KEBAGU-183984 format. One line per field, with one value per residue (C-alpha): residue number from 1; residue in one letter; y, x, z. Coordinates in Angstrom, 2 decimals. Example, Ala and Ser with C-alpha at 12.3 -4.5 7.8 and 13.67 -1.06 7.14 Angstrom:
resi c(1/2)
resn c(A/S)
Y c(-4.50/-1.06)
X c(12.30/13.67)
Z c(7.80/7.14)
END
This chain:
resi c(1/2/3/4/5/6/7/8/9/10/11/12/13/14/15/16/17/18/19/20/21/22/23/24/25/26/27/28/29/30/31/32/33/34/35/36/37/38/39/40/41/42/43/44/45/46/47/48/49/50/51/52/53/54/55/56/57/58/59/60/61/62/63/64/65/66/67/68/69/70/71/72/73/74/75/76/77/78/79/80/81/82/83/84/85/86/87/88/89/90/91/92/93/94/95/96/97/98/99/100/101/102/103/104/105/106/107/108/109/110/111/112/113/114/115/116/117/118/119/120/121/122/123/124/125/126/127/128/129/130/131/132/133/134/135/136/137/138/139/140/141/142/143/144/145/146/147/148/149/150/151/152/153/154/155/156/157/158/159/160/161/162/163/164/165/166/167/168/169/170/171/172/173/174/175)
resn c(Y/N/A/W/F/S/A/R/L/A/A/G/E/V/W/V/K/N/P/Y/G/S/K/P/Y/R/D/S/L/E/R/K/N/V/D/G/F/V/F/W/T/R/N/W/A/P/F/A/E/A/A/A/A/V/D/A/I/K/C/P/Y/F/V/Q/Y/T/V/T/G/Y/P/K/A/L/E/V/G/V/P/P/A/A/H/S/I/A/V/I/A/R/L/A/A/A/K/G/R/A/A/A/V/W/R/Y/D/P/I/L/F/S/S/I/T/P/P/G/W/H/L/E/N/F/A/G/L/A/K/A/L/G/P/H/V/E/E/V/T/V/S/F/A/N/I/Y/R/K/T/A/R/N/L/A/V/A/A/A/E/H/G/F/E/W/Q/D/P/P/Q/D/E/R/R/A/F/L/Q)
Y c(0.01/2.28/4.58/4.79/5.53/8.19/9.91/9.94/11.25/14.08/14.85/14.96/12.92/9.41/8.37/5.41/3.11/2.48/-1.23/-0.80/0.40/4.06/6.66/6.87/9.43/11.56/11.08/13.64/12.54/15.91/15.63/17.64/15.11/11.84/10.43/7.74/4.83/1.19/-0.82/-4.56/-6.41/-9.57/-7.46/-4.00/-3.37/-2.13/0.43/2.33/5.37/5.73/5.28/8.04/10.33/9.52/10.19/13.49/14.77/13.46/11.13/8.01/4.57/0.89/-2.18/-5.38/-7.58/-11.26/-13.63/-17.40/-19.02/-21.38/-23.61/-22.11/-24.53/-22.51/-19.08/-18.52/-15.11/-14.42/-13.46/-15.82/-15.49/-14.33/-11.38/-10.29/-10.65/-8.47/-5.85/-5.86/-5.40/-2.34/-0.91/-1.38/0.20/3.20/3.47/1.37/-2.03/-0.96/-0.09/-3.68/-6.12/-9.57/-11.65/-15.42/-15.74/-17.62/-20.95/-23.75/-27.39/-29.56/-32.62/-30.20/-27.89/-30.15/-28.77/-29.86/-27.98/-24.84/-25.01/-25.39/-22.90/-20.29/-20.71/-20.01/-17.04/-15.73/-16.06/-14.07/-11.47/-11.00/-8.24/-6.27/-6.51/-6.12/-7.96/-11.05/-11.79/-15.32/-16.63/-19.77/-19.71/-19.05/-21.59/-19.87/-21.53/-19.73/-20.66/-24.30/-24.30/-22.64/-24.98/-28.08/-26.88/-26.22/-29.55/-31.53/-29.63/-30.02/-33.28/-32.37/-32.53/-29.86/-29.70/-27.23/-28.21/-27.64/-24.76/-26.97/-28.22/-24.67/-23.52/-26.48/-25.91/-22.13/-22.94)
X c(0.04/2.96/1.20/-2.03/-0.08/2.06/-0.96/-2.73/0.35/0.79/-2.96/-2.49/-5.51/-7.04/-10.71/-11.28/-14.29/-15.78/-15.97/-19.24/-21.22/-21.10/-19.98/-16.40/-14.39/-11.32/-8.08/-5.22/-1.89/-0.31/3.02/1.70/-1.10/0.83/3.31/4.57/3.63/3.74/3.91/3.24/4.67/6.27/8.07/9.30/11.28/8.30/7.43/10.77/9.20/6.48/9.13/11.18/8.11/7.69/11.44/11.03/8.54/10.70/8.00/9.29/8.20/9.05/8.19/6.61/8.42/7.27/10.03/9.40/11.23/8.31/8.23/6.36/3.54/2.65/3.69/2.82/4.02/6.23/9.93/12.60/13.87/17.27/15.62/13.82/17.01/18.77/16.02/15.96/19.81/19.40/16.52/18.59/21.72/19.65/17.37/18.93/18.25/14.88/13.52/12.29/10.60/10.97/7.81/8.09/4.48/2.35/3.80/2.18/2.83/2.62/4.16/6.62/7.11/7.13/8.34/11.97/11.93/10.72/13.55/16.22/14.68/14.11/17.73/19.06/16.89/17.76/21.57/21.04/18.64/20.24/22.67/19.80/16.90/16.37/13.21/11.25/7.54/6.33/2.74/0.92/-1.59/-5.08/-7.06/-10.32/-12.82/-11.37/-7.89/-8.74/-10.42/-7.39/-4.96/-7.05/-6.82/-3.10/-2.41/-4.40/-2.55/0.98/0.61/1.16/-0.83/-1.30/-2.39/-3.60/-1.85/-3.61/-2.42/-0.35/1.68/2.15/3.43/5.78/7.13/7.72/9.57)
Z c(0.02/-0.63/-3.11/-1.00/2.19/0.50/-0.91/2.37/4.20/1.60/2.05/5.79/6.53/6.25/6.39/8.70/8.40/11.73/12.38/14.30/11.44/12.07/9.40/8.46/10.21/9.48/11.27/10.91/9.64/10.24/12.07/15.07/15.53/15.10/17.68/15.36/13.13/13.50/10.29/9.93/6.96/5.46/2.91/3.64/0.53/-1.60/1.17/0.90/-0.82/1.79/4.53/3.01/3.19/6.98/7.42/5.68/8.29/11.09/12.43/14.28/13.28/13.72/11.69/13.01/10.49/10.05/9.07/9.48/6.65/6.12/3.00/0.03/0.59/3.67/2.62/-0.96/-2.18/0.75/0.02/1.06/4.67/3.22/1.46/4.54/6.72/4.17/4.27/8.04/8.12/5.84/7.92/11.15/9.54/8.63/11.82/14.58/15.99/17.45/14.00/13.46/15.73/14.33/14.45/14.21/13.81/13.35/14.53/12.74/13.52/10.37/8.91/6.99/10.04/13.15/16.46/15.78/12.49/14.30/16.94/14.31/11.96/14.75/15.88/12.40/11.92/15.53/14.54/11.31/12.77/16.18/15.12/13.61/16.08/19.83/20.05/18.75/19.09/18.86/18.68/17.52/14.65/15.69/13.61/12.78/10.35/7.25/8.55/8.77/5.39/3.69/5.47/4.37/0.76/0.95/2.75/0.08/-2.71/-1.32/0.66/4.25/7.53/10.19/13.71/16.33/19.54/22.84/25.17/27.36/24.43/23.11/26.56/26.80/23.31/23.92/27.20)
END
């Protein structure tokens, strides 16, 4: 949404749809009314132009950056982990280690990403990202009806099985 965000920032406002059915309302994006921005992404690179516009008005921001390194069967259209690591390294070089919060999320147990795979994968990503971030957030997948349906389709297409572990197994794994 690079072009959209840049246009809204230049206009100094954004219209927000009220999730409770009321009329949309205007929010100011003028620097005097904004403390900062939090961006969420799996690929920061295309947002460079918009980030430059935020830098130009001297507004702080940080990026919640999801990097899991999952197989393509689970993350279609997501750049490879090596790409994201390089982008985070550039972001950290320009803005500091606090500029990106690495998200290892969602954790999904499957026959192609069993618990041992996650431990090894996370350790490798942590080694690569450690010099560039100060923080990591982890969480398990929330399996909603639509999520279960999409996972079932992907599993049938790519030949894997997935599971939604109970809370006690999740806690034990995180420890």
